[in-house]
C-alpha positions, 0 to 999 in steps of 0.5 A: 385280567387275563386267564394266565394272570388270574391263575398266577393270582390263585396260585399265590393265594394258595401258597399264602394259605398259612397266613390266612386267619379263620379264627383264634390262632393256636399253635400245636404246642398251645393246643397240647398245653391247653388240651391236657389241662381241659381233657375230660378223659384225663379227669375221669382217669384221675378220679378213678385213681383217687377212688382206688386210693380210697379203697386202698385206705379202707382196706388197710383200715380193716386190719387195724384194731377197733377201740370203742367207748361203751356206756350203760345207765339204767333205773329199775323199780320193783315192788313185791309181796312174795319176797322173791325177785328173779330173772331181772337183768338189772338187779339179779335174783333177790330173796327177802323174808316177808311175813303175811301181808308184807311188801317190799319196794326196791329201786336200783340206779346203775351207771357204768362206762369203759373201753372195749378193744377188738383186734383181728390176730389173723388178718389173712383176708384183709391182707389179701384185699390190701394187696389187691387194692395196691395193684389196682391203684398202681394200675390206675396210675399206669392207665393215667399215663396211657390216657395222657398219651391218647389225649396227646394223640387226639389233640394232635390228630384234631389239630392236623385235621384242622390244618388240612381242612383250613389248607383245602379252602384256598385250594378250592378257592383257587380252583373256583377262581380258575373255573370262573375265569374259564367260564368267562373265556368260554362265554366270550368264545361262544358269543364270537362263534368260535366255540360250541355251546357245549364248551360253555355248558361244561365250563358252567358245570365245572364252576358250579362243581367248584362252588359246591366243593368250596361249600363242603370244604367250609363245612368240614372246616367248621366241623374240625373247628368245633371238634378242636374247640370241644377238646380245648373247652373254649366257646364255640363262638370263638373257633380256633384256627391252626397257626402252624403251616403244613410242612414236610418232615425232614426226618420222619422216623429214624428208628428201624421197625424192630426197635420201634416195636420193642420200644412200644411193647417195653414202655407201654403203660397200657400193658402195665395196667393190664398186668397189674389188674391181673395181679389184683385178680389173683389177690382177690382170689386169695381173699375169697379163699381166706373166707374158709380159713380160721379167724382169731379175734382178741376181745378185751375190755375194762370199765368202771361202774356205780350202783345205788339201791334204795329199799322200803321193806314192810315185813308185816303190817306196822313194821316198816324199814327203809335202807339204801346201799351204794358203791362202785366197782371196776372190771376188766377182762379179755377173751380169744374168739376162734372161728373155723367155717365148715360150710358156706355153700360154695361162696368162697370158692365161687368168688375165687373162681370169678376172680381167677377167670377175670385174671384169665380175661385180662391175660388174654386181653394183654396178648391181644393188645400186644398184637394190636400194638405190633400191627399199629406200629408196623403199619404206621412205620411203613406208611411214614417210611413211604411218606417221603416218596409220596410227598416228593411225588406230590410236589412234582405232580403239583408243579407239573399240573400247574404248568400243564394248566397254563399250557392248556389255557393258552392252547384253548385260547388259541383254539388249538385245544378243546375245553375238555382238555382244560377241564381234565388238567384243571381237575388234575391240578386240584387233585394234586394239591389236595393229595400233597396236603393230605400226604403231609398231614398223614406223615405228621399223623403217622409220626404222632401215632408212633410217638403215642405207641413208644411214649417219646420222640425218637 
């Protein structure tokens, strides 16, 4: 097979690179669908939302009254020879007339139960905590939406990188085939004495460099496969491959720069989350200051009790009497408890200042985020507008370099051109192919980046 035929075979091999299978084939839509369900960062965002919802529920419960069942039972036995019982919590103070050497033995059984109600009538602090928790919950919802945008971009970025690495393999293989054929021609010329030994050495160096480049390209492809496999949560022994061919976008981005920036700023969950967290900080500051405000609690209770008292009284030797007393009673009552803190050591003011400073940090972060969004959108918009010209030039470069290599090969075989020229043209063709693929991938990435910033297709 001549050099020209080998070159044509290599070009056909490169053009059919989208049909070559390197692993389990995945389309971009399949990657997005599966990756969104397997994303670890989305799972973290969901857990954070659930946590903030739980905090909101807890803070709401702080405003509700508490009702408790209370119960008490006791048994007390007292023996006395002085006729006086005092300071006994279960029997109170008793006085019994006892003579000299007299004694008394008393037993008391008590049981009671009821309900106790405690309600905060001025839940100022608790209301502020609920407001802060609501804002944090809404911020978590916005952060979840932002995480979905970022995960989509990460998945598409990994897929585009796999497309590029996969497409570069045929480029290096075509270059290696061409350099191998060139080395054979150089060896034949050298054996016939038609070329210097340096031409053969240069051809060997070119072939070795192409082998090295192919090995590196395969390693980069394996790395891209591992990255995408991790995002899709599939076994590493089942590496994915990109089934979608690399294509140029006919209408990369139809919106002008100002409209794109306005959409990115107006429809950005990240900015919404920062604003909501800032409001939460303000509510937390109010809750901290509420610690110095008066509080008013209602305490009410009602219960039913039973009591039995048994007694043996010996007022004097030889004169003993037994007796018992039993009965029941109910009780109920209510009280208002007013509390006005006078001095807390500056704790409330300090906590409020911390919350306000946190809000100031979030506000500054929001301004910085807006600036970064504008810069990212402007850069991607400029790049995607220039991508059409870049790809058109890349196609022309590949076509021209292919023809130039054919001519250089023919001129070298006719001994009217040096091997150095063939080497330069061969390198130009390889670089043009790689640049074209990179330009097409970069165009797709810039579009994906603009979609992430604006939140939807234009």
